[in-house]
N, C-alpha and C positions, 0 to 999 in steps of 0.2 A: 856601159849599157848605152848603146843609143834608142830614144821613140822617135820613127819614122810619120811623121807626120803631112799630111798631104799640103801646100802650100800654091797658093793661085797667082796666074801672070797676069797684071796690073798694068804691065808696060814694057814694052821693050824698048830699050838703050841704044843698045847696038847690034851686030851681028853676036856679040859677045858676051852681054846684059844685059839683062832684065830685072825691075824693080818684080817684088812679088809681097802679097798681104796673106798675115795669119792672125783671125785676133783682133785684128783693126792695129798692128805690126807689119811694118813696112819693111822691107831689105834689099839691096842689092845685091845678087848673084851671079856666079859665070852661069854661061850653060854650055861651054867650052865641050862639055860630055857630055853633052844630047844635041840629034840633029832637032832642027825644025820645030823649033818650038814658037806657039803662036800666043797670042792676045786670048786669054779666057784658060789656059792649060794650067794642068793641075801638075807639079813637081815634088819628086823629095828631093832634098837638098840635103847636101851632108857637107859640112866646113866649106861652106861658102861657097859649094859645086852642086848645081844641080846633076843628080846622079842618074835619073829616069822619068820619063815622061807619065804619068796614069792615064789610064782611060775616066775621064769625068765621072761618069755613072757610078765606076767603083770609088772615086776620089769621095763624090760626094754621101756615096754612105761610110766610108770611114768616117768622117767627119763627123756623124748624124750619130755614131758609135761614140766616139772619143767624146760628145756634147752627154749621150746620155750616162756616159761614167762619170761625168764630171757633175751632173747634177743628182746623180747618187752620193757621189763625194761628199755633196752640199747637208746631208740628211742630218737631223741632229745626234751628236755623239752617244745623248743614249740609245739610239736603237743600238747601240754595239752592244751594252752592256749585258754581263751575264746576267739571265735570267734567277738565278740562283738565289736564293734571299740569304 
């Protein structure tokens, strides 16, 4: 199973490679499969290859939802306990 999380282009390395960032982690990915990638674009990456470019507004909405899910999962475990005595 794959989880598609938007990653942001933080550096253009050459015509085939960019540096992306997500959650403070940076990585180099190929843009051979995607046209016209620019600094600040958001991409979906699979196995080291960008497979699509995303609309910035939609990518930021997705990231906000992932953050909300993460905050929800950080709640104390007792919140999930059964209420049956």
